[in-house]
C-alpha positions as CSV (number, residue, x, y, z in Angstrom):
1,M,-15.7,13.2,21.1
2,I,-14.7,12.8,17.4
3,Q,-17.8,13.2,15.3
4,A,-16.4,13.9,11.8
5,V,-13.2,13.1,9.8
6,V,-12.3,15.4,7.0
7,F,-10.0,14.1,4.3
8,D,-7.6,15.9,1.9
9,L,-8.1,14.6,-1.6
10,W,-4.9,14.6,-3.7
11,N,-2.3,12.0,-2.7
12,T,-4.5,11.1,0.3
13,L,-7.5,9.4,-1.3
14,V,-6.6,9.6,-5.0
15,F,-3.5,10.1,-7.2
16,N,-2.9,11.1,-10.8
17,P,-0.5,8.7,-12.6
18,R,0.2,11.5,-15.0
19,G,1.4,13.7,-12.2
20,N,0.2,17.1,-11.0
21,P,-0.6,19.3,-14.1
22,F,0.2,22.4,-12.0
23,D,3.7,21.1,-11.4
24,D,4.1,20.6,-15.2
25,L,2.7,24.1,-15.8
26,Q,5.7,25.6,-14.1
27,K,8.0,23.8,-16.6
28,V,6.2,25.1,-19.8
29,T,5.4,28.7,-18.9
30,E,7.8,31.6,-19.4
31,T,8.1,32.3,-15.7
32,L,7.5,30.5,-12.5
33,G,5.5,33.5,-11.3
34,E,3.0,33.1,-14.1
35,A,2.3,29.5,-13.2
36,K,2.0,30.3,-9.5
37,S,-0.3,33.2,-10.1
38,F,-2.6,31.0,-12.3
39,E,-2.6,28.2,-9.8
40,H,-3.4,30.6,-6.9
41,H,-6.2,32.1,-8.9
42,V,-7.8,28.9,-10.1
43,M,-7.6,27.2,-6.7
44,R,-9.7,30.1,-5.3
45,T,-12.1,30.9,-8.2
46,A,-14.8,28.6,-9.6
47,Y,-14.9,28.1,-13.4
48,P,-16.9,25.6,-15.4
49,S,-13.9,24.7,-17.6
50,L,-10.2,25.0,-18.2
51,E,-10.9,27.2,-21.2
52,E,-12.8,29.8,-19.1
53,A,-10.1,29.8,-16.5
54,R,-7.5,30.5,-19.2
55,Q,-9.7,33.3,-20.7
56,R,-10.6,35.0,-17.4
57,G,-7.7,34.2,-15.2
58,P,-4.1,35.5,-15.2
59,V,-2.4,35.4,-18.6
60,L,-0.2,32.4,-19.2
61,S,2.7,32.8,-21.6
62,F,3.8,29.3,-22.8
63,R,7.2,28.8,-24.1
64,S,5.8,27.4,-27.4
65,S,2.5,26.5,-28.9
66,A,3.4,22.8,-28.8
67,L,4.0,23.0,-25.0
68,E,0.7,24.8,-24.6
69,E,-1.2,22.2,-26.6
70,G,0.5,19.3,-24.8
71,W,-0.2,20.8,-21.3
72,T,-3.8,21.5,-22.2
73,H,-4.3,17.9,-23.5
74,D,-2.6,16.4,-20.4
75,F,-4.6,18.5,-18.0
76,K,-7.9,17.4,-19.6
77,A,-6.8,13.8,-19.9
78,S,-5.8,13.7,-16.2
79,D,-9.5,13.8,-15.1
80,E,-10.1,10.4,-16.7
81,E,-6.9,8.9,-15.3
82,V,-7.2,9.8,-11.6
83,T,-7.4,6.7,-9.6
84,L,-7.9,5.5,-6.0
85,F,-5.2,4.2,-3.6
86,Q,-6.0,0.6,-2.8
87,D,-6.7,1.4,0.8
88,T,-9.2,4.3,0.1
89,L,-12.5,2.6,-0.4
90,P,-12.1,0.0,2.4
91,C,-11.2,2.8,4.8
92,L,-14.1,5.0,3.8
93,E,-16.6,2.1,4.0
94,E,-15.6,1.4,7.6
95,M,-15.2,5.1,8.6
96,G,-18.7,5.8,7.4
97,T,-20.0,3.6,10.2
98,L,-18.1,5.6,12.8
99,V,-18.3,9.3,11.9
100,R,-19.5,11.8,9.3
101,L,-17.1,12.1,6.4
102,G,-16.0,15.3,4.7
103,L,-13.6,16.4,2.0
104,L,-11.5,19.5,2.3
105,T,-9.3,20.1,-0.8
106,N,-7.4,22.8,-2.6
107,T,-8.5,22.2,-6.1
108,Q,-10.3,23.8,-9.0
109,S,-14.1,23.3,-9.5
110,F,-13.7,21.8,-13.0
111,G,-12.1,18.4,-13.8
112,L,-13.7,16.6,-10.8
113,R,-15.9,14.1,-12.7
114,F,-13.8,11.4,-11.2
115,L,-15.5,12.0,-7.8
116,D,-18.5,10.3,-9.2
117,R,-16.6,7.8,-11.4
118,L,-14.6,6.5,-8.4
119,G,-17.6,6.5,-6.0
120,L,-16.2,9.2,-3.7
121,A,-19.2,11.5,-4.2
122,K,-21.5,8.9,-2.6
123,K,-19.0,8.0,0.2
124,I,-18.3,11.5,1.3
125,P,-21.4,13.7,1.6
126,Y,-19.7,16.9,2.8
127,R,-17.3,18.4,0.3
128,F,-15.4,21.7,0.7
129,I,-13.6,22.7,-2.5
130,S,-11.3,25.7,-2.4
131,A,-12.4,27.1,-5.8
132,N,-16.0,27.1,-4.7
133,L,-15.3,28.8,-1.4
134,G,-12.7,31.4,-2.5
135,L,-10.5,30.1,0.3
136,A,-7.7,27.6,0.4
137,K,-5.8,25.6,3.1
138,P,-4.0,26.5,5.3
139,D,-6.2,29.6,5.8
140,P,-8.0,29.0,9.1
141,Q,-11.2,30.4,7.5
142,I,-11.7,27.3,5.3
143,F,-11.4,25.0,8.3
144,Q,-13.8,27.3,10.2
145,Y,-16.3,27.2,7.3
146,A,-16.2,23.4,7.3
147,Q,-16.6,23.2,11.0
148,K,-19.6,25.6,11.0
149,T,-21.2,23.7,8.1
150,L,-20.9,20.5,10.1
151,G,-22.2,22.2,13.2
152,L,-19.3,21.0,15.3
153,F,-16.6,22.3,17.7
154,P,-12.9,22.1,16.9
155,G,-12.4,19.1,19.3
156,D,-15.0,17.1,17.4
157,L,-13.0,17.1,14.1
158,V,-10.0,15.3,12.7
159,M,-8.2,16.3,9.5
160,V,-6.5,13.5,7.5
161,G,-4.0,14.6,4.9
162,D,-0.6,14.3,3.4
163,T,0.6,17.9,3.1
164,W,2.4,19.3,6.1
165,N,1.7,23.0,5.7
166,D,-1.9,22.8,4.3
167,D,-3.2,19.8,6.2
168,V,-1.2,19.5,9.4
169,E,-0.3,23.1,10.2
170,G,-3.6,24.4,8.9
171,A,-5.8,22.0,10.9
172,L,-3.8,22.4,14.1
173,A,-4.1,26.2,13.9
174,A,-7.9,25.7,13.6
175,G,-7.9,23.6,16.8
176,W,-8.6,20.3,15.1
177,S,-6.8,17.0,15.7
178,V,-4.6,15.9,12.8
179,I,-3.7,12.6,11.3
180,W,-0.7,13.0,9.0
181,L,-0.8,10.4,6.2
182,N,2.9,10.0,5.4
183,R,2.8,7.5,2.5
184,K,6.3,8.4,1.4
185,G,8.1,8.2,4.8
186,Q,9.0,11.8,4.9
187,Q,10.6,13.5,7.9
188,P,8.1,15.7,9.9
189,L,8.9,19.4,9.6
190,R,8.5,19.8,13.4
191,Q,9.2,17.5,16.3
192,N,7.2,17.1,19.5
193,M,3.9,17.9,17.8
194,G,1.8,17.4,20.9
195,P,-1.3,15.3,21.8
196,D,-3.4,16.4,18.8
197,F,-1.2,14.9,16.1
198,V,-0.5,11.3,14.9
199,E,1.3,9.9,11.9
200,I,0.2,6.9,9.9
201,H,1.7,5.5,6.6
202,S,-1.5,4.2,5.0
203,L,-5.2,4.5,5.6
204,E,-5.5,0.9,6.9
205,P,-5.1,1.8,10.6
206,L,-7.3,4.9,10.5
207,P,-10.6,3.4,11.7
208,E,-8.9,1.9,14.7
209,V,-7.2,5.3,15.4
210,I,-10.6,7.0,15.3
211,R,-12.2,4.4,17.6
212,N,-9.4,5.0,20.1
213,L,-9.9,8.7,19.9
214,Q,-13.6,8.3,20.5
215,A,-12.8,6.2,23.5
216,G,-10.9,9.1,25.0
217,L,-7.3,8.4,24.0
218,R,-5.2,11.3,22.7
219,C,-3.5,11.1,19.4
220,A,-0.1,10.2,21.0
221,Q,-1.7,7.1,22.5
222,C,-4.3,6.1,19.8
223,L,-1.9,3.8,17.9
224,G,-1.3,1.8,21.0
């Protein structure tokens, strides 16, 4: 019986019109390795601000001071520009009448004021943020932590997310059911995914999918 649905955040519920600052970071640092090291560190370490992450995390060598200044400005500005997909709030409102709602996201602990600004903090009471836990998807331990906190068994949980490795493979490895939100019409990386996987292209059909799962259908049948 499905009792909780856990959502990914970025490109599932919200998007940044400016783009992902970490993708831009790779373009302005001296080496790709530096950007990846910083991203890996920040996603697993809680800091109150970007400044402290820069001071205490791996050293970043920017190609020029202008690039560094521009990236820092864009990173901070992005918090104010993050916005919801049109289908996010209607979906969450209906889903809240069916199951408990959680958020499981690989992100830093700073720059998340938009959760309150966009009303997500009130809609989703259970939030599991990688930087606060020192764990990140697809590590099974972060799924197990969420499951334990919710007091549920793997079969009681559904993960909804857009990222194949982190959301789909990570949740399936933890024994959860998975709903892959494929907004861009990508090809799945594996075929014949089995009865615990379903693909949707927007959040609009999600409440009906969950109702069907609660009625005893498996993912392969839950879209009719």
